[in-house]
MDAnalysis code that builds the backbone (N, CA, C; Angstrom):
import MDAnalysis as mda
import numpy as np

u = mda.Universe.empty(660, n_residues=220, atom_resindex=np.repeat(np.arange(220), 3), trajectory=True)
u.add_TopologyAttr("name", ["N", "CA", "C"] * 220)
u.add_TopologyAttr("resid", np.arange(1, 221))
u.add_TopologyAttr("resname", ["MET", "LEU", "LEU", "ASN", "ASP", "PHE", "GLU", "SER", "PHE", "ASN", "ASP", "GLN", "PRO", "SER", "SER", "LEU", "ILE", "SER", "LEU", "MET", "GLY", "ILE", "ILE", "SER", "ARG", "LYS", "GLU", "ARG", "GLU", "LYS", "GLU", "GLN", "ARG", "ARG", "LYS", "SER", "ILE", "LEU", "LYS", "ALA", "ALA", "THR", "LYS", "VAL", "PHE", "PHE", "LYS", "LYS", "GLY", "PHE", "GLN", "GLN", "THR", "SER", "MET", "GLU", "MET", "ILE", "ALA", "GLU", "GLN", "CYS", "HIS", "LEU", "ALA", "LYS", "GLY", "THR", "LEU", "TYR", "LEU", "TYR", "PHE", "LYS", "SER", "LYS", "GLU", "ASP", "LEU", "TYR", "MET", "ALA", "LEU", "MET", "GLU", "ASP", "GLY", "LEU", "ARG", "ILE", "LEU", "HIS", "GLY", "MET", "PHE", "ASP", "GLN", "ALA", "ILE", "ALA", "ALA", "GLY", "ASN", "SER", "ILE", "ASP", "GLU", "LYS", "PHE", "ARG", "ASN", "VAL", "CYS", "LYS", "ALA", "TYR", "PHE", "ASP", "PHE", "THR", "GLN", "THR", "TYR", "HIS", "ASP", "TYR", "TYR", "GLN", "VAL", "MET", "MET", "MET", "VAL", "ASP", "SER", "GLY", "LEU", "LEU", "SER", "ASP", "LYS", "VAL", "ASP", "GLN", "SER", "GLN", "LEU", "GLN", "TYR", "ILE", "ARG", "SER", "LEU", "GLN", "MET", "SER", "GLY", "VAL", "GLU", "LYS", "LEU", "GLN", "LYS", "VAL", "VAL", "GLU", "GLU", "GLY", "ILE", "ALA", "GLN", "GLY", "ARG", "TYR", "GLU", "LYS", "SER", "THR", "ASP", "ALA", "LYS", "ASN", "ALA", "VAL", "LEU", "MET", "SER", "TRP", "ALA", "ALA", "ILE", "TRP", "GLY", "ALA", "ILE", "MET", "LEU", "SER", "THR", "GLU", "LYS", "ARG", "GLN", "ILE", "LEU", "PRO", "MET", "PHE", "SER", "ASP", "ILE", "ASP", "ALA", "GLU", "GLN", "PHE", "VAL", "LEU", "GLU", "ILE"])
u.atoms.positions = np.array([
    [180.272, 104.950, 127.195],
    [180.705, 103.743, 128.236],
    [179.549, 102.638, 127.619],
    [178.310, 103.252, 127.677],
    [177.214, 102.687, 127.499],
    [177.141, 101.836, 126.110],
    [177.408, 102.944, 125.232],
    [177.180, 102.560, 123.498],
    [178.436, 101.341, 123.092],
    [179.201, 101.899, 123.729],
    [180.592, 100.774, 123.676],
    [180.064, 99.499, 123.896],
    [179.471, 99.113, 125.286],
    [178.942, 97.962, 125.605],
    [177.814, 97.257, 124.692],
    [176.897, 98.539, 124.057],
    [175.934, 97.860, 123.508],
    [176.254, 97.361, 122.013],
    [177.494, 97.850, 121.453],
    [178.045, 97.737, 120.400],
    [178.917, 96.187, 120.324],
    [179.200, 95.668, 121.575],
    [180.012, 94.426, 122.102],
    [178.858, 93.424, 122.156],
    [177.564, 93.934, 122.300],
    [176.142, 92.433, 122.590],
    [176.514, 92.043, 121.338],
    [176.588, 92.516, 119.915],
    [176.488, 92.007, 118.833],
    [174.864, 91.383, 118.569],
    [173.592, 92.365, 118.893],
    [172.317, 92.284, 119.018],
    [171.917, 91.251, 119.519],
    [172.609, 90.726, 120.697],
    [171.659, 89.557, 121.120],
    [170.844, 90.010, 121.879],
    [169.908, 89.558, 122.095],
    [168.719, 90.001, 122.976],
    [168.636, 89.901, 124.257],
    [169.007, 88.895, 124.630],
    [169.267, 88.758, 125.990],
    [170.106, 90.102, 126.729],
    [171.647, 90.048, 125.678],
    [172.119, 91.494, 126.146],
    [171.278, 92.618, 126.200],
    [170.859, 92.796, 124.929],
    [169.991, 94.330, 124.934],
    [168.954, 94.675, 126.179],
    [168.346, 93.089, 126.236],
    [167.377, 93.225, 127.579],
    [168.266, 93.851, 129.120],
    [169.394, 93.275, 129.137],
    [170.419, 93.292, 130.368],
    [170.946, 94.860, 130.160],
    [170.832, 95.579, 129.001],
    [171.335, 96.872, 128.888],
    [170.056, 97.609, 129.235],
    [168.959, 97.443, 128.767],
    [167.703, 98.280, 128.899],
    [167.606, 98.433, 130.528],
    [167.638, 96.850, 131.485],
    [167.661, 97.198, 132.733],
    [168.565, 97.752, 133.525],
    [170.013, 97.898, 132.387],
    [170.951, 98.939, 133.155],
    [170.484, 100.423, 133.277],
    [169.618, 100.909, 131.945],
    [169.327, 102.474, 132.049],
    [168.351, 102.460, 133.344],
    [167.261, 101.836, 132.984],
    [166.385, 101.856, 133.746],
    [166.526, 102.066, 135.128],
    [167.672, 101.293, 135.940],
    [167.898, 101.464, 137.373],
    [168.765, 102.310, 137.143],
    [169.268, 102.895, 136.218],
    [170.299, 104.176, 136.294],
    [169.063, 105.311, 136.519],
    [168.078, 105.250, 135.669],
    [167.239, 106.827, 135.758],
    [165.912, 106.294, 137.030],
    [166.083, 105.218, 137.451],
    [165.246, 105.200, 138.781],
    [166.238, 105.850, 139.931],
    [167.698, 105.545, 139.836],
    [168.354, 106.155, 140.817],
    [168.870, 107.379, 140.896],
    [168.802, 108.329, 139.459],
    [168.692, 109.800, 138.767],
    [167.691, 110.373, 140.252],
    [166.099, 109.507, 139.675],
    [164.989, 110.162, 140.253],
    [165.008, 110.440, 141.717],
    [165.425, 108.820, 142.457],
    [165.496, 109.043, 143.736],
    [166.230, 109.987, 144.564],
    [167.549, 110.517, 143.902],
    [168.283, 111.685, 143.851],
    [168.028, 112.889, 143.523],
    [167.095, 113.034, 143.026],
    [166.439, 114.214, 143.005],
    [165.738, 114.463, 143.654],
    [164.845, 113.531, 144.346],
    [163.595, 113.820, 145.520],
    [164.190, 113.911, 146.854],
    [165.577, 113.009, 146.710],
    [166.393, 113.538, 148.388],
    [166.639, 114.627, 148.051],
    [167.401, 115.736, 147.644],
    [167.720, 116.702, 147.136],
    [166.141, 117.824, 147.735],
    [165.521, 117.479, 147.043],
    [164.082, 117.876, 147.005],
    [163.722, 118.071, 148.508],
    [164.264, 116.715, 149.023],
    [163.570, 116.945, 150.224],
    [164.300, 117.699, 151.389],
    [165.571, 117.535, 151.085],
    [166.646, 118.436, 151.660],
    [166.168, 119.887, 151.704],
    [166.176, 120.038, 150.372],
    [165.857, 121.583, 150.145],
    [164.422, 122.210, 150.869],
    [163.698, 121.521, 150.872],
    [162.313, 121.305, 151.957],
    [162.739, 121.760, 153.275],
    [163.438, 121.277, 153.758],
    [163.611, 121.758, 155.369],
    [164.415, 122.618, 155.955],
    [165.596, 122.777, 154.639],
    [166.461, 124.103, 154.872],
    [165.636, 125.481, 154.373],
    [164.640, 125.351, 153.344],
    [164.031, 126.481, 152.766],
    [163.126, 126.826, 153.869],
    [162.491, 125.867, 154.677],
    [161.405, 125.752, 155.499],
    [162.020, 126.783, 156.800],
    [162.895, 126.119, 157.003],
    [163.825, 126.714, 158.305],
    [164.604, 128.381, 158.027],
    [164.769, 128.080, 156.750],
    [165.686, 129.476, 157.221],
    [165.108, 130.736, 156.171],
    [164.123, 130.112, 155.064],
    [163.878, 131.419, 154.388],
    [164.426, 130.823, 153.007],
    [164.234, 132.084, 152.233],
    [164.755, 131.746, 150.715],
    [165.824, 132.726, 150.851],
    [165.870, 133.884, 151.797],
    [167.132, 134.760, 151.508],
    [168.130, 134.065, 152.104],
    [167.879, 133.302, 153.326],
    [168.929, 132.742, 153.510],
    [169.555, 131.361, 153.991],
    [168.725, 130.792, 152.616],
    [169.274, 129.776, 152.409],
    [170.344, 129.524, 150.983],
    [171.438, 128.521, 150.969],
    [172.033, 128.673, 150.155],
    [172.380, 127.162, 149.668],
    [172.867, 126.980, 148.285],
    [172.984, 125.581, 148.134],
    [173.848, 124.583, 148.669],
    [174.794, 125.328, 149.092],
    [175.894, 124.822, 150.436],
    [175.112, 124.048, 151.419],
    [174.259, 125.066, 151.779],
    [173.254, 124.341, 152.898],
    [172.703, 123.245, 152.740],
    [172.110, 123.167, 151.254],
    [171.002, 122.200, 150.681],
    [171.986, 121.044, 150.652],
    [173.287, 121.073, 150.349],
    [174.226, 120.317, 149.631],
    [174.473, 119.433, 151.408],
    [174.718, 120.334, 152.127],
    [175.177, 119.740, 153.397],
    [174.108, 118.842, 154.281],
    [172.741, 119.399, 153.709],
    [171.324, 118.965, 154.258],
    [171.768, 117.194, 153.629],
    [171.901, 117.160, 152.597],
    [171.607, 115.889, 151.896],
    [172.772, 115.287, 151.738],
    [173.954, 115.497, 152.416],
    [175.054, 115.075, 152.374],
    [175.734, 114.720, 150.699],
    [175.782, 115.514, 150.133],
    [176.442, 115.606, 148.255],
    [177.311, 117.112, 148.523],
    [177.917, 116.815, 147.223],
    [178.809, 117.921, 147.331],
    [177.898, 118.795, 146.383],
    [178.564, 120.304, 146.529],
    [177.461, 121.090, 145.669],
    [177.380, 121.137, 144.267],
    [178.344, 121.020, 143.928],
    [178.531, 120.354, 142.400],
    [177.250, 119.355, 141.840],
    [177.547, 118.632, 142.570],
    [176.210, 117.368, 142.380],
    [174.672, 117.714, 142.500],
    [174.847, 118.965, 143.201],
    [173.512, 119.596, 143.255],
    [172.932, 120.153, 141.915],
    [174.365, 121.071, 141.106],
    [173.834, 121.655, 139.875],
    [173.688, 120.630, 138.737],
    [173.813, 119.201, 138.892],
    [173.649, 118.250, 137.889],
    [172.179, 117.856, 137.913],
    [171.252, 118.562, 139.034],
    [169.792, 118.381, 139.112],
    [169.253, 119.426, 138.945],
    [169.365, 120.604, 139.455],
    [169.036, 121.871, 139.417],
    [169.962, 123.149, 139.739],
    [169.601, 124.027, 138.566],
    [170.746, 125.025, 137.991],
    [171.148, 125.784, 138.790],
    [170.204, 126.314, 139.773],
    [170.471, 127.418, 140.776],
    [169.389, 127.054, 142.416],
    [169.431, 127.787, 142.976],
    [168.530, 128.098, 144.417],
    [167.140, 128.174, 143.903],
    [167.235, 129.046, 142.699],
    [165.894, 129.943, 142.654],
    [164.812, 128.433, 141.825],
    [165.704, 127.467, 140.954],
    [165.046, 126.392, 140.715],
    [164.790, 125.358, 141.520],
    [165.345, 125.074, 142.568],
    [164.982, 124.410, 143.387],
    [163.708, 124.916, 144.093],
    [163.665, 126.701, 144.376],
    [162.635, 127.006, 145.135],
    [161.255, 126.643, 143.759],
    [161.286, 126.727, 142.749],
    [160.496, 126.659, 141.699],
    [160.056, 125.107, 142.171],
    [160.682, 124.265, 142.426],
    [160.243, 122.694, 142.171],
    [159.617, 122.480, 143.679],
    [159.577, 123.326, 144.358],
    [159.018, 123.472, 145.959],
    [157.627, 124.260, 145.590],
    [157.337, 124.870, 144.549],
    [156.149, 125.675, 143.991],
    [155.259, 124.418, 143.668],
    [156.336, 123.623, 142.510],
    [155.282, 122.775, 141.760],
    [154.821, 121.715, 142.817],
    [155.229, 121.552, 143.668],
    [154.651, 120.606, 145.092],
    [153.606, 120.731, 145.825],
    [153.847, 121.929, 146.266],
    [152.951, 122.934, 146.731],
    [151.564, 122.821, 146.002],
    [151.695, 123.229, 144.794],
    [150.580, 123.284, 144.031],
    [149.575, 121.739, 143.978],
    [150.532, 121.309, 143.953],
    [149.939, 119.414, 143.676],
    [149.219, 119.077, 144.974],
    [149.607, 119.309, 145.760],
    [148.905, 119.339, 147.414],
    [147.612, 120.187, 147.139],
    [147.633, 121.308, 147.040],
    [146.522, 122.117, 146.503],
    [145.491, 121.637, 145.699],
    [146.257, 121.220, 144.606],
    [145.012, 120.809, 143.434],
    [144.538, 119.192, 144.283],
    [144.840, 118.621, 144.502],
    [144.518, 117.234, 145.339],
    [143.866, 117.536, 146.506],
    [143.947, 118.875, 147.218],
    [142.812, 119.269, 148.190],
    [141.634, 119.766, 147.255],
    [141.659, 120.192, 146.103],
    [140.457, 120.737, 145.674],
    [139.780, 119.617, 144.883],
    [140.470, 118.635, 144.384],
    [139.424, 117.717, 143.992],
    [138.802, 116.865, 144.774],
    [139.244, 116.844, 145.934],
    [138.496, 115.858, 147.522],
    [137.589, 117.130, 148.001],
    [137.744, 118.303, 147.596],
    [136.806, 119.262, 148.073],
    [135.450, 119.140, 147.179],
    [135.718, 119.333, 146.015],
    [134.345, 118.965, 145.098],
    [133.702, 117.979, 144.671],
    [134.663, 116.694, 145.239],
    [134.170, 115.545, 144.798],
    [133.014, 115.424, 146.074],
    [133.513, 115.917, 147.052],
    [132.533, 115.818, 148.325],
    [131.413, 116.466, 148.573],
    [131.240, 117.586, 147.256],
    [129.787, 118.182, 147.568],
    [128.692, 118.046, 146.896],
    [127.772, 118.017, 147.235],
    [126.400, 117.595, 147.015],
    [125.606, 118.212, 146.130],
    [125.915, 119.853, 146.451],
    [125.506, 120.905, 145.236],
    [126.540, 121.657, 144.993],
    [126.296, 122.549, 143.889],
    [127.365, 123.520, 143.272],
    [127.489, 124.272, 144.952],
    [126.468, 125.382, 145.566],
    [126.920, 125.697, 146.615],
    [128.012, 124.884, 147.517],
    [127.735, 123.814, 147.768],
    [129.030, 122.913, 149.104],
    [129.833, 122.673, 148.120],
    [129.882, 122.580, 146.691],
    [131.399, 122.674, 146.082],
    [131.901, 123.786, 145.973],
    [131.264, 124.729, 145.824],
    [131.924, 126.174, 145.707],
    [132.624, 126.488, 147.512],
    [131.737, 126.628, 147.860],
    [132.234, 126.470, 149.518],
    [133.164, 125.584, 150.150],
    [133.228, 124.184, 149.821],
    [134.274, 123.306, 149.957],
    [135.472, 123.485, 149.625],
    [135.398, 124.213, 148.157],
    [137.036, 124.599, 147.342],
    [137.479, 125.849, 148.440],
    [136.480, 126.745, 149.072],
    [137.037, 127.764, 149.183],
    [137.583, 127.283, 150.832],
    [137.226, 126.444, 151.256],
    [137.761, 125.803, 152.553],
    [138.720, 125.279, 152.732],
    [139.158, 124.470, 151.289],
    [140.283, 123.860, 151.158],
    [141.547, 124.335, 150.963],
    [141.587, 125.742, 150.321],
    [142.402, 126.811, 150.232],
    [142.865, 127.451, 151.326],
    [141.748, 127.883, 152.374],
    [142.025, 128.490, 153.450],
    [142.812, 127.192, 153.937],
    [142.332, 125.991, 154.377],
    [142.863, 124.864, 154.965],
    [144.341, 124.604, 154.821],
    [144.555, 124.785, 153.526],
    [145.941, 124.842, 152.639],
    [147.172, 125.985, 153.384],
    [146.395, 126.956, 153.273],
    [147.359, 128.024, 153.871],
    [147.573, 127.720, 155.454],
    [146.909, 127.109, 156.245],
    [147.057, 126.901, 157.554],
    [147.960, 125.916, 157.946],
    [147.311, 124.678, 157.032],
    [148.626, 123.720, 157.105],
    [149.595, 123.017, 156.762],
    [149.386, 123.992, 155.640],
    [151.004, 123.677, 154.806],
    [151.303, 125.043, 154.567],
    [151.477, 125.767, 155.741],
    [151.517, 127.264, 155.556],
    [152.869, 127.829, 154.785],
    [154.133, 126.872, 154.918],
    [155.337, 126.925, 154.654],
    [155.529, 127.216, 152.758],
    [154.570, 126.024, 152.550],
    [154.435, 126.201, 151.308],
    [153.738, 126.982, 150.431],
    [152.756, 127.675, 151.719],
    [152.101, 128.590, 150.772],
    [152.707, 130.089, 150.755],
    [153.955, 130.148, 151.933],
    [154.962, 130.888, 151.744],
    [155.905, 131.469, 150.316],
    [156.360, 129.690, 150.125],
    [157.021, 129.768, 148.756],
    [156.113, 130.107, 147.554],
    [154.664, 130.125, 147.467],
    [153.798, 130.412, 146.712],
    [154.265, 132.250, 146.438],
    [153.776, 132.475, 147.879],
    [153.597, 134.193, 148.143],
    [155.072, 134.761, 147.513],
    [156.096, 134.100, 147.711],
    [157.166, 134.445, 147.156],
    [157.487, 134.320, 145.805],
    [156.704, 133.156, 144.999],
    [157.020, 133.371, 143.554],
    [156.323, 134.212, 142.888],
    [154.879, 134.222, 143.433],
    [154.182, 135.243, 143.003],
    [154.360, 136.727, 143.062],
    [155.242, 137.247, 143.905],
    [155.841, 138.568, 144.183],
    [156.668, 138.850, 142.882],
    [157.234, 137.770, 142.412],
    [158.004, 138.238, 140.871],
    [159.156, 138.356, 141.207],
    [159.484, 138.214, 142.195],
    [161.350, 138.477, 142.706],
    [162.260, 137.489, 141.676],
    [161.327, 136.372, 141.844],
    [162.256, 135.331, 140.880],
    [162.074, 135.362, 139.388],
    [161.494, 135.702, 138.869],
    [160.705, 135.643, 137.616],
    [161.651, 135.493, 136.385],
    [162.605, 136.411, 136.582],
    [163.881, 136.685, 135.859],
    [165.184, 135.967, 135.956],
    [165.131, 134.990, 137.342],
    [166.371, 134.609, 137.867],
    [166.027, 133.051, 137.539],
    [165.219, 132.583, 136.864],
    [164.272, 131.091, 136.539],
    [164.319, 130.712, 135.327],
    [164.617, 129.283, 135.059],
    [164.098, 129.047, 133.641],
    [162.330, 129.162, 133.221],
    [162.349, 129.940, 132.076],
    [161.283, 130.458, 131.367],
    [160.063, 129.337, 131.699],
    [160.977, 128.683, 130.570],
    [159.919, 127.376, 130.425],
    [159.272, 126.769, 131.968],
    [159.995, 126.746, 132.678],
    [159.493, 126.133, 134.224],
    [158.583, 127.079, 134.972],
    [159.097, 128.565, 134.437],
    [157.900, 129.166, 135.164],
    [156.715, 129.351, 134.609],
    [156.973, 129.336, 133.243],
    [155.489, 129.070, 132.140],
    [154.566, 127.650, 133.145],
    [155.152, 126.482, 133.335],
    [154.780, 125.499, 133.667],
    [154.156, 126.159, 135.008],
    [154.395, 126.362, 135.722],
    [154.338, 126.469, 137.197],
    [152.941, 127.582, 136.974],
    [152.552, 128.527, 136.051],
    [151.250, 129.324, 135.609],
    [150.651, 128.491, 135.473],
    [150.949, 127.486, 134.499],
    [149.726, 126.521, 133.874],
    [149.416, 125.870, 134.904],
    [150.295, 125.408, 135.805],
    [149.301, 124.610, 137.239],
    [148.498, 125.901, 137.679],
    [148.883, 126.710, 137.930],
    [148.206, 127.582, 138.747],
    [146.593, 127.708, 138.179],
    [146.795, 127.949, 136.808],
    [145.784, 128.182, 135.805],
    [144.784, 126.799, 135.818],
    [145.230, 125.716, 136.126],
    [144.331, 124.496, 135.937],
    [143.430, 124.368, 137.317],
    [144.062, 125.329, 138.921],
    [142.970, 125.157, 139.566],
    [142.110, 126.167, 139.512],
    [142.338, 127.162, 138.736],
    [141.252, 128.059, 138.694],
    [140.373, 127.253, 137.702],
    [140.746, 126.675, 136.936],
    [139.914, 125.799, 136.098],
    [139.012, 124.982, 136.732],
    [139.209, 124.611, 137.870],
    [138.410, 123.716, 138.804],
    [137.600, 124.063, 139.406],
    [137.434, 125.427, 139.340],
    [136.663, 125.883, 140.303],
    [135.645, 126.699, 139.550],
    [135.920, 127.223, 137.931],
    [135.518, 127.601, 137.089],
    [134.435, 126.609, 136.544],
    [135.183, 125.530, 136.199],
    [133.735, 124.634, 135.903],
    [132.882, 124.191, 136.517],
    [132.927, 124.384, 137.885],
    [131.810, 124.421, 138.713],
    [131.252, 125.652, 138.810],
    [131.477, 126.677, 138.867],
    [130.670, 127.891, 138.363],
    [129.973, 127.722, 137.368],
    [130.609, 127.033, 135.887],
    [129.952, 126.472, 134.799],
    [128.757, 125.636, 134.743],
    [129.048, 124.977, 135.670],
    [127.934, 123.771, 136.039],
    [126.809, 124.446, 136.715],
    [127.207, 125.301, 137.797],
    [125.823, 126.390, 138.351],
    [125.087, 127.035, 137.392],
    [125.615, 127.458, 136.289],
    [125.067, 128.268, 135.220],
    [124.221, 127.337, 134.463],
    [124.608, 126.054, 134.082],
    [123.883, 125.178, 133.897],
    [122.531, 124.848, 134.182],
    [122.605, 124.619, 135.318],
    [121.968, 124.360, 136.277],
    [120.912, 125.322, 136.907],
    [121.013, 126.865, 136.260],
    [120.356, 127.447, 136.787],
    [120.601, 128.255, 137.849],
    [121.555, 127.953, 138.775],
    [122.158, 128.441, 140.110],
    [122.389, 129.609, 140.223],
    [123.124, 129.963, 138.872],
    [123.807, 131.237, 138.502],
    [122.871, 132.086, 137.435],
    [123.184, 133.212, 137.333],
    [122.488, 133.747, 136.131],
    [123.364, 133.590, 134.935],
    [122.823, 133.582, 133.782],
    [123.704, 132.976, 132.544],
    [124.568, 134.119, 131.875],
    [124.078, 134.816, 132.471],
    [125.166, 135.934, 132.205],
    [126.447, 136.133, 132.655],
    [126.823, 135.429, 133.778],
    [127.542, 135.025, 134.711],
    [129.112, 135.012, 134.237],
    [130.059, 135.212, 133.747],
    [131.085, 135.046, 133.502],
    [132.041, 134.313, 134.247],
    [132.297, 133.154, 133.811],
    [132.592, 132.335, 134.755],
    [133.823, 132.264, 135.425],
    [134.740, 132.633, 134.476],
    [136.024, 132.829, 134.700],
    [136.418, 134.406, 135.875],
    [135.480, 135.012, 135.497],
    [136.046, 136.164, 136.227],
    [135.294, 136.475, 137.461],
    [133.972, 135.295, 137.594],
    [133.484, 135.038, 138.761],
    [134.399, 134.493, 139.959],
    [135.201, 133.010, 139.019],
    [136.547, 132.796, 140.011],
    [137.587, 133.683, 140.345],
    [138.048, 134.501, 139.580],
    [138.796, 135.250, 140.207],
    [138.617, 136.248, 141.408],
    [137.231, 137.250, 141.001],
    [136.951, 137.702, 141.697],
    [136.770, 136.702, 143.437],
    [136.081, 135.708, 143.268],
    [136.313, 135.146, 144.806],
    [137.544, 134.669, 145.269],
    [138.602, 134.308, 144.417],
    [139.599, 134.532, 144.401],
    [140.375, 135.296, 145.243],
    [140.417, 136.844, 144.722],
    [140.737, 137.713, 145.303],
    [140.428, 138.227, 145.976],
    [139.102, 137.669, 146.485],
    [138.520, 137.900, 147.893],
    [138.844, 137.417, 148.885],
    [139.334, 136.160, 148.805],
    [139.191, 134.976, 149.720],
    [140.593, 134.947, 150.057],
    [141.783, 135.663, 149.121],
    [142.835, 135.824, 149.400],
    [143.123, 137.172, 150.142],
    [142.411, 137.911, 149.678],
    [142.494, 139.069, 150.669],
    [141.750, 138.866, 152.282],
    [141.215, 137.794, 152.029],
    [140.427, 138.075, 153.568],
    [141.426, 136.906, 154.433],
    [142.119, 135.939, 154.100],
    [143.112, 135.412, 154.909],
    [144.702, 136.101, 154.884],
    [144.705, 136.798, 153.710],
    [145.890, 137.667, 154.236],
    [145.291, 138.739, 155.248],
    [144.220, 139.246, 155.556],
    [143.983, 140.197, 156.473],
    [143.471, 139.168, 158.153],
    [142.918, 138.165, 157.882],
    [142.509, 137.678, 159.305],
    [143.775, 136.706, 159.873],
    [144.371, 136.725, 158.700],
    [145.676, 135.566, 159.234],
    [146.859, 136.213, 159.254],
    [147.668, 136.580, 158.270],
    [149.071, 137.232, 158.075],
    [149.488, 138.237, 158.720],
    [148.095, 139.137, 158.513],
    [148.600, 140.658, 159.186],
    [147.727, 140.526, 160.362],
    [147.025, 139.890, 160.888],
    [146.507, 140.078, 162.048],
    [147.013, 140.690, 163.044],
    [148.389, 140.142, 163.336],
    [149.403, 141.107, 164.415],
    [149.842, 142.238, 164.168],
    [149.430, 142.861, 163.326],
    [149.949, 144.461, 163.329],
    [148.550, 145.181, 162.474],
    [147.244, 144.013, 162.185],
    [146.324, 145.098, 162.586],
    [145.033, 144.467, 163.208],
    [145.247, 145.477, 164.569],
    [144.140, 144.990, 165.782],
    [142.945, 144.486, 165.637],
    [142.138, 145.130, 164.653],
    [140.944, 145.134, 164.431],
    [140.575, 143.740, 164.137],
    [141.531, 142.707, 163.632],
    [141.300, 141.963, 163.117],
    [141.675, 140.830, 163.968],
    [142.458, 141.309, 165.251],
    [142.569, 140.379, 166.004],
    [141.819, 139.190, 166.751],
    [140.903, 139.311, 166.755],
    [139.709, 138.960, 167.664],
    [139.108, 138.043, 166.499],
    [138.980, 138.032, 165.359],
    [138.336, 137.796, 164.129],
    [138.371, 135.949, 163.852],
    [137.758, 135.182, 163.823],
    [137.488, 133.682, 164.045],
    [137.811, 133.513, 162.061],
    [139.209, 133.361, 161.840],
    [139.611, 133.891, 160.308],
    [138.536, 132.854, 159.346],
    [139.044, 131.275, 159.793],
    [138.135, 130.326, 158.663],
    [136.326, 131.077, 158.637],
    [135.824, 131.519, 159.446],
    [134.511, 131.857, 159.736],
    [134.523, 133.212, 158.656],
    [135.332, 134.318, 159.207],
    [135.338, 135.131, 157.774],
    [135.893, 135.053, 156.910],
    [136.644, 133.963, 156.651],
    [136.988, 134.261, 154.994],
    [135.385, 133.057, 154.279],
    [134.898, 131.897, 154.991],
    [133.972, 131.415, 154.141],
    [132.769, 132.136, 154.735],
    [132.753, 133.471, 154.933],
    [131.313, 133.897, 154.727],
    [131.658, 135.093, 153.824],
    [132.966, 135.486, 153.555],
    [133.251, 136.413, 152.285],
    [132.764, 135.475, 150.905],
])
């Protein structure tokens, strides 16, 4: 339809501008619809969990036909991956603020660790999304290019802290032989384990029931 309209404009500049305006408006409307679907999906996923959520529930939440959802997302899994992306962007923003607020290498490193802990507590639903995606259960059910993009976002988070360590090496704060990437990965593994034990598992592990989770994580 738009092509026929374009041919009827006879190359008139004002008509071309009008056509471009229509296309731009349609793109904005499409993006707004996508955001509204994601917002609805967030409510349903966070309330029901991944396994108990269906595309029908999400369609009902955003008052759309289920078929309309499939114009924007191929599956429930693809929608879930989009939430993972949103969560990572929130986390990266917290990392950036944490690094900027640090006056020393140690303070920057500690700030990032605290930011990660704060994210898991303040944005616990997004943290659960990350746990689900990182379990690998969705890996063969989602678009692989989307999965690769998510992994690249995760790696960019590691790289933020890696730059802090590299800065520390350059300043002589850490030994020159330090492998910055390996140091960050070991720190991440230790902090993630500390968070899991002191928050997620404390109900079933009595030895962690009286632990101050934040202090425990930051001491590690």
